[in-house]
N, C-alpha and C positions, 0 to 999 in steps of 0.2 A: 525708235534708231530708223530703224527702215526705212519707214515713210516717210522722215524728214529728208534723209540721204536722197530717198529715189523725186520727192517734191523739189529738192534746191535742184537735182540736175535737169530735170525738165523746164524748171525757170530759165537756170541758162541754155537750155536749146531752146526755149522760146525766144530769150536775145540774142543768141548768135544769129538764129534766121532771121530774126526782128534787122538785124544793122546789115547784111549781107542779103536782105530781098531791097533795102533802099537806093533811091537812085541816084545816090554818091557811091554807093558800094557796087557799080554795073554800069557798064560803059552803054549798057539797053537805054534811051530813052523814051517815056510811054506817057500817050495822053495823061493829065491831070484827073480827071475824071478816071482814068483806069489805074492811075496810082493809089488814088483816095478809095477806091473800091479793093483792090491789092491789099492796102494796108490796112483796110477797114477789118477784112477778111483774117488776115494775119491775126492780128489783137482779139477776136474772136475764137479764133483755135486754138493762141493761148492762155487765155480767162479759162475754154472748156477745160484742156489739159490741164490748169492749176487745179479747176474744182475737181475735177475727175482726183488727180495725185491729195490735195485735201479729205478728198470721201476714204480714199484705199487707208490713208495716212490714220482716220480716225479708227476705221475697223481692225487696223493694225494695234490701234491701243488699247481697241475694248478687249478682244482675244487677249495682247499680255497681260492685263487686268486680270480679264478673268481666270487664264490661267494662272496668276502669282495668287489672286482669292483661292483657290482650289488647294493652293500647295502651301498655301498660310498654315494652319489650325493645324495639332500632330493629332494622332489616333490614339486613344486611349484603348489600355491591352484590358480585356475582362479578364474577370477571377478563373478563368479554366487556365486562363496562357499563363497569371501570375503561379498558380498553381504546381503548373506544368514545368516553369521553369527552376521552382524551387526544389521540382523534386528531383530534375536532371542535375541540380547544384547538389543535393542532398547525398543523391547517388556517386556524383563525382570525387564528393568529400570519403564515403562509406571504402569506395573504392583504394584513396589515397591510403588512408589509413589501414586497409586490408594487407596494402604494400609495406606499409613500415609495419606492422605485426608479422608479417613472412620473411620481414630481415631481420628484426630481435629473436625469431626463433631459430634462424639461419647460426644469426650470432651464441644465442647460448646453447646450439649445439656444437659447436666449432670449440668454446670453451668450458664443453660438461666433463672432459677431463678432467680439466686442474680443478672445478667446482667440487669434483666430487670428492679428490685428492686434500681440498682444501676442510672440508667437512668432515672427513675422517681423521685429520689432525688435530680437529679441533673438539671433537668427542672424546680422544684417547684424553686431550688433556685434560679435559672435564672430566672423564672420571678416575682419572691419577689425583685431581685436587680431591673431588670426592671420596674416595678412600682413604687421603692424607684427614682429611677432618673427621671423616668417622674411627680414625684409630684416634685424634685427640679428643673425641667422646668416649673412646672406649678406656683410653687411660686415665678422663676424668673420674669414670664413673668407678674405677679401680681406687683409683688415691679416699675416694668417697666410701667407695665399700670398708679400705682398714678404715676409717676413721672410725665407723660405726661399730663395727667391729669390737674396735678398742671402747668404745663408751661402752658396749652394752656387755663385756666381759670384764669391765672395771666401776662396775657400781656397786659395788661392793666393799672398793676402795676409795684412795683418795682423791675426792673431782679438785675440779681449781680451784677453790675456792674455799676448801674446804677450813674450819678451824675445830679443832678439839677444846670441847667447852663442859667442863664437868664445875658443879657450886656445890660445896656445901650449905652447913646450916646456918653459920654465922653472918649476921648480915655485913657487917666489915671488911670480911673476907671476899665476900661475893661480890661486895661494891671494889674491892681491889682490883681480883682476878678478871673483873670487867674492864676497868679502865686500862690496867695492863693491855689486855687486844683489843685494845679501839684501834692504835693508828695501824698496826702491821694489817690488821682485818681492813682498812680503808686505803690502803698501798696499794695491797693486792687488787681489792678491786678494778682499784680507777687502771689498773696497768694491764689485767686482763679484759676487762670491758674496751678499752684502748686497744687490744691488739683485737678483738674479736669482730670490731666495727671498722674496721680498717680498711679503706677503699669501696664503700657503703655508701651510696649516694645520701647525704645525709637528710635531704630537701624530700625523700622519695619513701614511704613505709615499707617494709620490710619485714618479714615473720619468718622463723622455723620452727620446726616442734619434733620433738621425735619421744616418741613411748615405748616403752619395752615392758614387755610383761612373760616374768620366769612360772610357768605354768606349777600349780599350789607354792607360790612363794611372793615376793614383791610386786608392786606394781609401780613403775615411773617415769616420768615424764619431767625432760628439758626444752626449754623454751628460749631461744633469744629473739628480740624485736627492737627495730627502731622506729620509735614514733614521733614525728615534728609535730608542734603544737604552735599556732601561729596566735599573735592579738596578745602574750602574755612575755613575763621578765622570769628569767633562771631562777630568782629568789623568790619571784610568786609562787611558779613551780612546786619548789624545791620546798617552801610555809602548807603550800596546798596536800603534797603526800607525804611529809610531815606530821598533821593532823590526821589525816585518813588511818596512818599504821598507827598512833598512837589511840585514835580509834575504831582501830576495827574491829571488835564487838556488833559495835551497829553497824557499821559500814557492809558487813557480814550477813546480818541479818534482814538488813533493807532488802542487799538484791537478790541473797539467794529464798528469803523464806522461810529462814533455820532461828530455830535459838541457839544463840553464841550467849557463853556469859566469858568473863576474864576473872581466873580465880587469883590472881597475884595480886597485892597493891604499895607493895613495899620499899619499888626500884622503878624508878622514871625518871626522867630527863627527857631535855630535846636534843642532846649527844647520844646518852646512852640509855637503853631502856630492854625490860623485859615483858615479855608478854605472852600468857598463858590462858589460851582458849581451850574451852568446850562447848562442841557443836553437836545436836542433835540434827541428821539427815533426815530425808523424806522417805528415805529407805528405813529406816526406826535405827541403825548404826550410830553408835556416841562416840563421835570424834577429838582428838586431842593432842595441842602443838605444846609447845615451848619452847618463843623464840626471842633468843637475842638483837636489838636490832645496834647499831652504829652511824650516826650520820655527821659530815660537816659538810658547813658551805663555805668558800674563801677560793677568790680572782676570781668569782662571776663563774664558777663551779661549785656543783655540791654531789654528792658521792653518798648513797647509801649503802653498809652493807649488812643484811641479817642472817643468822647461820640458828641450827637449831639446838637446842643444849644435848648433849649426851645423855649427862646426867647429873640429875636433881635432889637431893639429897631432901631439901625442904618440898618440892612438889614432885615426887616421883611418879614413871608412868603405872600405870593400869592395865597388863596389857591381857587381863582376864577378860577387863567389861567395858575398854574400849579402845578402838583402831589408834596408832599411832600414826602421826601424819608428819617426817620429818620436810623442811622444805629450808633450802639456802637459794638466798636471794641478795642481788646486787644494782644495782641503779645509777646511771652517773647522769646529772643534768648539765646542759652547758647553751651556749650564745650559740647561733648562729651568725655569719657574717652577712651583712646587708648582701643584698641583689646588685647587679651592675647597672638593673635600671632604679635602684632607687635613687630617688633625689638626695644631694649632700645635703639639702638641710634639714634632713631626718637622721641621717646618720651623724652631722653635727650637734644635733639633739640626743644624741645617744640612745634614740630609741633602738633598742631590741624588738625585731621583725619576729622572730622565731625560736623555740627553743628546742633541743632535740632530747629526747628522754631515750636513753639504751640501758635495755634489760635482759639481765642471764638468771636465770631462775633453775631448779633444780627441784624437782616436788617426787619423795618417796611416800607410796600410803603401804606400812606392814600390813598383809592382810592374813594374819593369824585368822580369821573367821571365814568358813567357804560361803557363806553369802554375803560376806563385804564385798561393797558396792567399787568400781573403777574408776569411779569418775572421781577427778582429783579435784573437785570442788565440795 
């Protein structure tokens, strides 16, 4: 642009010179030849100046182009420079974070008094709650100890479902005695098991066992358990349990490998049955038992109540040669309601998904022999 302005200025100057040098622009009159020569010289001078200005314009344009070509490409940074820049950035970030950390430390120091006070308050509250919970455990342990002492001291007296059974020699009288005891025995068994299992989760297994042994005396076991059974109806479970009880000699022989025989065959029914068993154990002892069983199934619920016979004139105990085993057992079988996740179609079809067996048993082994085994089996 500077060269173009200079060129334009030169042209204007030359044109002005030509105009002011013409014969019409001056009062002096020159000869024609001299005037022609003067005019030719002026034109020649103007052309030289124009060429010179044009050359200067080209050189200026070239220099301007070279300067623009040198400044256009950007200079690339080296790896060293990039890493140095990253190091500077990270150092600045660390300094900022350290400043934030110092500010937080200062705030903690300011609030330390309140924090310590709050911690002491929480610790005191936790200590009070812990002591309260421990007192509850101790109170519960004392109640359990009272129950255990009561059971231990009253083993030789009446237990919850104990029924006194004395049988004579007359078959009709024996049958009438047992039939008269059936209703009361089943009613008391159901009431006791309902109270004993209240609050327990019916779909979870539960078992509690207590063993008592008086030195030189009898050995006793008290056991209560809940057992859920899935995939069977209450009636099917009741029938299976009845079959096992009426064939106890075979079941015991197969389970424990002992020789068990049944000595009575005069009175057996699905509702009332007397079972007198004699077994020889692996320890060489002969064990005898005399038990009466009552059973009933109604309203989707089955109840068993079995009691040992206190005295039987027809089948008396033989304490000189045999170990006496007395057993009292109550069993209740009932259907469990369908869970919430069960489909309505299964509930409409009356499918019983689970059956609960609740059992309480009290076993006493009369240890008249010093070498008699304390194994309840």
